Residue, then its C-alpha position, 0 to 999 in steps of 0.5 A: m500500500n505504501g509503495l502504491k502511495a509513493v508511485v501515486r505521489r511521484f506521478s502527481k509530481i510529474a504531472s504537476r511539473r508538466r502543468i507548470m512547464r506548460a503554463s510557463s511556456e504559454t506565459f513566456a510565449r505571450h510575453y515574448r511577443a510583447w517584448l519583441l514589439q518593444g525591441i526587448t530580447p530575453g538576453d537583455i531583460g536584466e542581469i545578476t551583477g553581484a554576489w555578497n556575503s557568500n549567499d546574497l545576490t544582487g542585480w537589475i531588471r528592466a522597469d518596463i518588463w511588464t506592460d501592465r507595470s506589475t512589480p517584477v518578482i525574481g526567484v532563485f531555483k535549484g531544480d524545482q526547489l525555490l531557494g530565494l524570492t524577492i521583488a525589484v522596486e528600487p530605481d537604479k540611480t545610474d539608469l532610471g530604466r532599471l529596477r534593482f533587487g537583492v535576494r538571499v540564497d539558501s546555498r553554501q556554495m552559491l557562486q560555484d552553483l551559479a557557474t555550473g548551472r545548479i542554481s538559476v535566477h528567473l523572472l516570475r509571473g504568477r510564481i511561474p518561472i518565465v525566463q532566466i536572468p543571465m549572469s554578468p561576465s564580471l561574476l564568471v571569473p570568481s564563480a569559475l575560480g570558486f568552482l575550480q577550488t571546490l573541484l580541487d578539494l574533492p576526492a578523485e571519484q567525486n572530482f570526476t563526477a563533478l567534472q561530468q556534471l560540469s560538462s553536461t551543464v556547459g558543454d565539452s568545449w569549456t571543460s576541455h579548455p587548455s587552462f582547465s585541462a592543465m589545472l586538472t592534469m596537475h591536480n591528478a598527477d600531483e603525487l607523481f610530481r612529488k615522487l619525482e622530486r623526492d627520489k634519486h634517479s639513476d636513469p631520469d629518461r625512465a621517469t620522465t618523457p620529452l615533449l617538444v615545444p618550439v624554441g622562442t615560445w613566450s610565457g603568457d605573461r611575457t616574462a619568460i621565454l623557452g630557449q635551446d636545450g630546455h632552458i627557460f630564460l627570465a627575459g621580461g618583468s619589472n626588472r626589464l631584463l632583456e632591455e639591459h642586453q639590448r641597450e644602445e651604447g650611448d644610453p646615459r642611464p646605465r652609466a649613472f646606475a653603474d657609477q652609483w654602484l661603484n661609489l656604494m662599493r667604495r663606501r662599503c669597503s671603507r666602513v667594513e674594513a674600518s670595523g676590522a672585517r674583510y669586505v666581499q662583493l658578489i654580483i651573480p649574473d643572470k642566465l642570459t649572461v651565463l648561457p647566451e648561446h642558448f637564448p633564442r635571439s642574439i644578445r650582448t652579454p653581460g648586460t649593460m650595467l654589469r659590463l659598465i661596473e666591471a669596466g669601472l673596477q679596472g684601475d680602481t685597485r681598492i674596490e677591485e680587490n674586494y670584488v669576486s667576478v661570479r660571471h668569470a667563475l661560472g664561465a670558466a666552469p668545466n660544465r658551464a651549462a650545468t651551473v644554472l637550472k633549466t627551469d629556474s632563474h637561480l643557480s644550480a647546486y653545482g653553480c652555487w659550489i663554483t660561486f662559493r669556491a670563488v669566494l674561498e679562493h678570493l679570501s685564500l681560505p682552504i677549499g678542501q676536497p672538491p665535491e663530486f656532483n654525481t647524484i641525479r635529482m629532479g625538480s621544477g623551478d620558478l619559471a616552470m609554471r608560467f607556460f602550460g599550467i603544469p610544472i616542467v621538470d629538469t634534472r639537477l646534479h647534487a653532491d654527495l657529502p656524507v661526512l660533512d653532512a653528518e658533522f653538520r647534522s650532529h653539531g651544527a645548530r641554528i642560534f637565531h631565526e627571524h622570518p616576517s610573516g608573508r615575505h622573505v625580505g627581512s628574514a634572518e638566521s644564524w648558524f653555529n658549527p664548531r666542527a666547521p672547516i673554517a674557524a671564522t664568522v661570516l655575515v652575508i647580506g643577500n637574497s634568494y640566491c643565498g636563501l635560508e639554510n634549509g637543506q638545499q645545495g642550490q642556495l649559497s647559505w647551505w655551503f656557508a653554514r657548513w664551511f664556516r664556524t658562525y654564519h649570519f644571513v640577512w635577506q635584504s639589499h642594504l648593509p646595516l653597519s650597526l649589525v656589523e658592529k654588533l656581530k663583529p664578523d671576520i668577513v662581510v659578503c654583500q650579494t646581489v643579482e645582475r637584474f637587480l642592478i637597476e636599483s642601488p641600495h642606500s648603504 
């Protein structure tokens, strides 16, 4: 008996739904003819323009939508379920031909539901939905992003189900969009990428597959470009990097910047030496300067300002003796191409060692047994996601230094750490290593090329912390003399990068 009642109720609902649809169709046809006479189409009857407080929708409807001047009624539906109801009575101050409305929607994920078509907003007549009110393009982006984030948070099975639902709602053309496809590819292959970066690899060709892409392809944001042999070059952006390699010789601006840097180095030299410490200046060249033959077009290297600074050092013995030419050190490396990362703007572990060794040689400090870079690892860099939405990976050589690492893990200790929330600039840390090969204190003022000591051989801090008894690092461009006086280091190293030469620190 109960089963029979359930069947009757189900058929009653179907019949009721058909009556509503038939009534809605008849009402729409009647009003549609009237709208055509007024030059109105369903696409311009109104618009959903705002989403607020997670579940409040606002929009407008034409004031002349009903010929009998009835008050427009707006309903929000999820299938047959009414989630919200309101009327449009407030004149739009910017357009008197419109009436504004707001409606509270009983939905926890309103924007996502709007994006996928799970909920829709309709103009009603006699509580019957007549025509759907379209969504403003300004809401499409946040609603799509909200849906994508929800999709990424779902388990794989639910992810696939939601994707099928989206495809049935908006069509395959949207779900096969390259950006959307790349995002889902990355999401579904996340563990593969993590495993690739965790494991050591004796044969990377078995763990990765080559994909051929035209040399000279620019990233969508025009900051990076694909070069020869898989190298990605930072070439645009706020530092105008490529411009420095294409300037005319007579341009007076680089000369002014170069003179500022030379004067800064003279001041640093005088004040650091007055404190009893040795001063070393490092300018790490950009990949454009290290590997110009891999760049897809002809350029002049080094960049104009680095070329002028190094030319200005000649003949000025005092500051020339405090300058370590990282450009020459990397250029003289047996494997120059391996000194930089293919998918990153930074040095490789091998490039960091070459740079660090140049500092030790400059200071006449013991180098010890040179490490062998024979461990293959894989990783992805800061330029890798700019092209296709998934990280391009590369192989990178690391050194096996078991004795040095064991000594550091057993006896090295971080004695100070400061990391401002949300940013790297201003970070600082200090390490004490009583078993270090060099019984000296070094203070380094630098940037991400040094970085915080976090077990990465691709950062200079990794090498400094293991070779020197006491190592201090401050992530900034200015050299605070008060810090030099407080820490009393034996050596002060100031490190910058070629592309940052467009701004000279004040100290």
